[in-house]
C-alpha positions as CSV (number, residue, x, y, z in Angstrom):
1,X,-4.6,-43.0,44.4
2,X,-3.0,-44.8,41.5
3,X,-6.2,-44.4,39.5
4,X,-6.4,-40.7,40.3
5,X,-2.8,-40.1,38.9
6,X,-3.7,-42.3,35.8
7,X,-6.9,-40.2,35.2
8,X,-5.0,-36.9,35.6
9,X,-2.2,-38.1,33.3
10,X,-4.7,-39.2,30.6
11,X,-6.5,-35.8,30.9
12,X,-3.2,-33.9,30.3
13,X,-2.3,-36.0,27.3
14,X,-5.8,-35.6,25.8
15,X,-5.7,-31.8,26.3
16,X,-2.2,-31.5,24.7
17,X,-3.2,-33.5,21.7
18,X,-6.4,-31.6,21.1
19,X,-4.5,-28.4,21.3
20,X,-2.3,-29.5,18.4
21,X,-5.2,-30.2,16.2
22,X,-6.3,-26.6,15.8
23,X,-5.6,-25.1,12.4
24,X,-5.0,-21.6,11.3
25,X,-6.5,-19.9,8.2
26,X,-3.8,-19.7,5.6
27,X,-3.5,-16.6,3.5
28,X,-3.4,-17.6,-0.2
29,X,-0.4,-16.5,-2.2
30,X,-1.0,-13.2,-3.9
31,X,-0.5,-13.3,-7.7
32,X,-0.7,-10.0,-9.6
33,X,-1.3,-10.1,-13.4
34,X,0.2,-6.9,-14.5
35,X,-1.1,-7.0,-18.1
36,X,-4.7,-7.8,-17.1
37,X,-4.8,-5.7,-13.9
38,X,-6.0,-8.5,-11.7
39,X,-5.0,-10.1,-8.4
40,X,-5.5,-13.9,-8.0
41,X,-7.6,-13.8,-11.2
42,X,-10.6,-12.2,-9.6
43,X,-9.8,-9.0,-7.7
44,X,-9.4,-5.8,-9.8
45,X,-8.8,-2.2,-8.8
46,X,-12.6,-1.7,-8.9
47,X,-13.3,-4.4,-6.4
48,X,-14.9,-3.2,-3.2
49,X,-13.4,-3.9,0.3
50,X,-15.8,-6.8,1.0
51,X,-14.8,-8.6,-2.2
52,X,-11.1,-8.1,-1.4
53,X,-11.3,-9.2,2.2
54,X,-13.4,-12.3,1.2
55,X,-10.8,-13.5,-1.3
56,X,-7.6,-12.4,0.6
57,X,-8.5,-13.1,4.2
58,X,-5.2,-12.0,5.8
59,X,-5.5,-8.2,5.6
60,X,-3.7,-6.2,8.2
61,X,-6.1,-3.2,8.2
62,X,-9.0,-1.7,6.4
63,X,-11.1,1.5,6.4
64,X,-14.5,1.8,4.9
65,X,-15.1,5.6,5.0
66,X,-15.1,6.8,1.4
67,X,-14.9,10.4,2.7
68,X,-11.6,9.8,4.6
69,X,-8.4,11.4,3.3
70,X,-7.6,8.5,0.9
71,X,-11.1,6.9,0.9
72,X,-11.8,3.3,1.7
73,X,-8.9,0.9,1.6
74,X,-7.7,-2.7,2.4
75,X,-4.0,-3.0,3.4
76,X,-1.7,-6.1,3.5
77,X,1.3,-4.4,5.1
78,X,3.2,-7.7,5.7
79,X,2.8,-8.5,2.0
80,X,3.4,-4.8,0.9
81,X,0.3,-4.5,-1.2
82,X,-2.4,-1.9,-0.7
83,X,-5.9,-1.5,-2.2
84,X,-7.4,2.0,-2.4
85,X,-11.0,1.0,-3.2
86,X,-12.6,4.5,-3.4
87,X,-9.9,5.6,-5.8
88,X,-9.8,2.3,-7.8
89,X,-6.1,1.6,-7.7
90,X,-3.7,-0.9,-6.2
91,X,-0.2,-0.1,-4.9
92,X,2.7,-2.7,-4.6
93,X,5.7,-1.8,-2.6
94,X,9.4,-2.8,-2.9
95,X,9.0,-5.6,-0.3
96,X,6.1,-7.3,-2.0
97,X,5.6,-10.9,-1.0
98,X,3.8,-12.5,-3.8
99,X,4.2,-13.2,-7.5
100,X,4.1,-10.7,-10.4
101,X,3.2,-12.0,-13.9
102,X,5.9,-9.8,-15.2
103,X,8.7,-9.4,-12.6
104,X,9.0,-5.7,-12.8
105,X,10.3,-5.0,-9.2
106,X,14.0,-4.1,-9.4
107,X,14.1,-3.9,-13.2
108,X,16.2,-1.1,-14.8
109,X,14.2,1.7,-16.3
110,X,16.0,1.6,-19.6
111,X,15.0,-2.1,-20.2
112,X,11.2,-1.6,-19.8
113,X,10.6,-0.5,-23.5
114,X,10.8,-4.1,-24.7
115,X,8.4,-5.2,-22.0
116,X,5.8,-2.4,-21.9
117,X,6.6,-0.1,-24.9
118,X,6.8,3.7,-24.6
119,X,5.4,5.3,-21.5
120,X,2.4,7.6,-22.0
121,X,3.9,10.0,-19.4
122,X,7.6,10.2,-18.5
123,X,8.8,12.0,-15.4
124,X,12.0,12.1,-13.5
125,X,11.1,9.5,-10.9
126,X,8.1,7.7,-12.5
127,X,6.6,6.6,-15.8
128,X,2.9,5.9,-16.6
129,X,2.0,3.3,-19.2
130,X,-1.4,2.9,-20.9
131,X,-2.8,-0.5,-20.5
132,X,-6.0,-2.3,-21.8
133,X,-7.6,-1.8,-18.4
134,X,-6.3,1.7,-17.6
135,X,-2.9,2.8,-16.4
136,X,0.3,1.3,-14.9
137,X,2.6,3.6,-13.0
138,X,6.2,2.6,-12.2
139,X,8.3,4.5,-9.7
140,X,12.1,4.4,-9.7
141,X,14.7,4.5,-6.9
142,X,18.0,6.3,-7.0
143,X,19.5,3.5,-9.1
144,X,16.7,4.0,-11.7
145,X,15.2,0.6,-10.9
146,X,11.5,-0.1,-10.3
147,X,10.7,0.1,-6.6
148,X,6.9,0.8,-6.5
149,X,4.0,-0.2,-8.8
150,X,0.6,1.3,-9.0
151,X,-2.2,0.2,-11.4
152,X,-5.7,1.4,-12.0
153,X,-8.7,1.3,-14.2
154,X,-8.5,5.1,-14.4
155,X,-6.7,7.0,-17.1
156,X,-3.7,9.2,-16.6
157,X,-6.0,12.3,-16.7
158,X,-8.6,10.9,-14.1
159,X,-6.5,9.0,-11.6
160,X,-6.4,10.4,-8.1
161,X,-3.5,8.9,-6.0
162,X,-3.3,9.1,-2.3
163,X,-0.2,11.1,-1.3
């Protein structure tokens, strides 16, 4: 009887320790290079869904139908970054959890000239800046501070945003 209790106790300890050895896949930190239009040095607005999911494994949802309302996409809702692969643009929301090469989120609109120059298009709630890779669009909240970023390889005349 004593040996039976010893065997069961050993089995329980072994099971508990093996359960602790399991590892989770860790999502890499997302780093956005605003001036070069890249994410983690290898993903661009023209990357397809498979390339994005391979390099940023922790996506929350994706759709691969290019004929859907907004086309194919890969979303990282918990990190507040969205890839619209059919439309070749990336959107970063106000709760972005990652690193921006130029920390634009929350920056006052009137201080952007020294960072980005004159906007190509200036509207009431957003500005569009021409970049080497295409276009950078900054949206402003009621305090006139950046609260959403979109960038694309498209130009201001060809970009099609998902509303």
